[in-house]
ZAMARGU-4260 file (C-alpha; in steps of 0.2 Angstrom, whole numbers, plus 5000, padded with zeros to 4 digits):
<rodrens>
0) 5141/5160/5220 | 5142/5146/5206 | 5154/5150/5194 | 5157/5138/5177 | 5175/5136/5172
5) 5177/5133/5152 | 5198/5125/5151 | 5202/5122/5132 | 5219/5109/5133 | 5236/5114/5123
10) 5237/5105/5109 | 5250/5088/5113 | 5247/5090/5129 | 5237/5073/5130 | 5250/5061/5138
15) 5252/5076/5152 | 5233/5076/5155 | 5234/5056/5156 | 5249/5056/5168 | 5241/5069/5181
20) 5221/5063/5179 | 5221/5054/5193 | 5231/5067/5205 | 5217/5079/5195 | 5203/5070/5200
25) 5208/5066/5218 | 5211/5086/5219 | 5193/5089/5213 | 5189/5080/5229 | 5201/5085/5243
30) 5209/5101/5243 | 5214/5107/5259 | 5221/5122/5254 | 5206/5129/5246 | 5192/5123/5259
35) 5179/5139/5252 | 5178/5130/5236 | 5163/5116/5232 | 5165/5108/5216 | 5149/5102/5210
40) 5152/5096/5192 | 5166/5092/5183 | 5171/5082/5168 | 5182/5082/5151 | 5174/5091/5135
45) 5177/5082/5120 | 5180/5085/5100 | 5169/5084/5087 | 5174/5064/5086 | 5164/5063/5101
50) 5181/5054/5110 | 5196/5065/5108 | 5197/5076/5126 | 5200/5095/5122 | 5196/5102/5138
55) 5186/5103/5155 | 5170/5110/5161 | 5168/5112/5179 | 5154/5119/5190 | 5159/5127/5206
60) 5151/5136/5221 | 5164/5150/5226 | 5166/5164/5236 | 5173/5173/5222 | 5178/5170/5204
65) 5196/5174/5209 | 5194/5160/5221 | 5188/5149/5207 | 5205/5156/5197 | 5216/5152/5212
70) 5208/5134/5214 | 5213/5130/5194 | 5229/5138/5196 | 5233/5127/5210 | 5227/5109/5202
75) 5238/5096/5196 | 5232/5098/5177 | 5239/5118/5177 | 5253/5113/5188 | 5258/5101/5173
80) 5254/5113/5160 | 5239/5106/5152 | 5228/5120/5149 | 5229/5134/5135 | 5212/5144/5140
85) 5204/5145/5155 | 5188/5157/5158 | 5180/5157/5172 | 5162/5166/5174 | 5149/5169/5185
90) 5135/5156/5182 | 5116/5158/5186 | 5110/5139/5190 | 5093/5138/5182 | 5088/5120/5185
95) 5095/5105/5193 | 5104/5115/5207 | 5108/5103/5223 | 5098/5105/5237
</rodrens>
């Protein structure tokens, strides 16, 4: 199933996010503890100023919503306590689906 994860960062978490960014990006590419998760797209969401990072959007293929939630909970950002809110929803990929 495809899922979309909408994450909001905690206010004041910019430093922790910056310090763990490289580890988080590496985790998106390689996550042996979650071999059934495929990350198709991921990137920061921005504030109205178009520059300040306020969260994260991920599109993943997972066997379940719980698998997606576990993947996010094990991430370097979650372990650094960057997330204030994380919503994971099933997603119907209508256009641009990878072949």
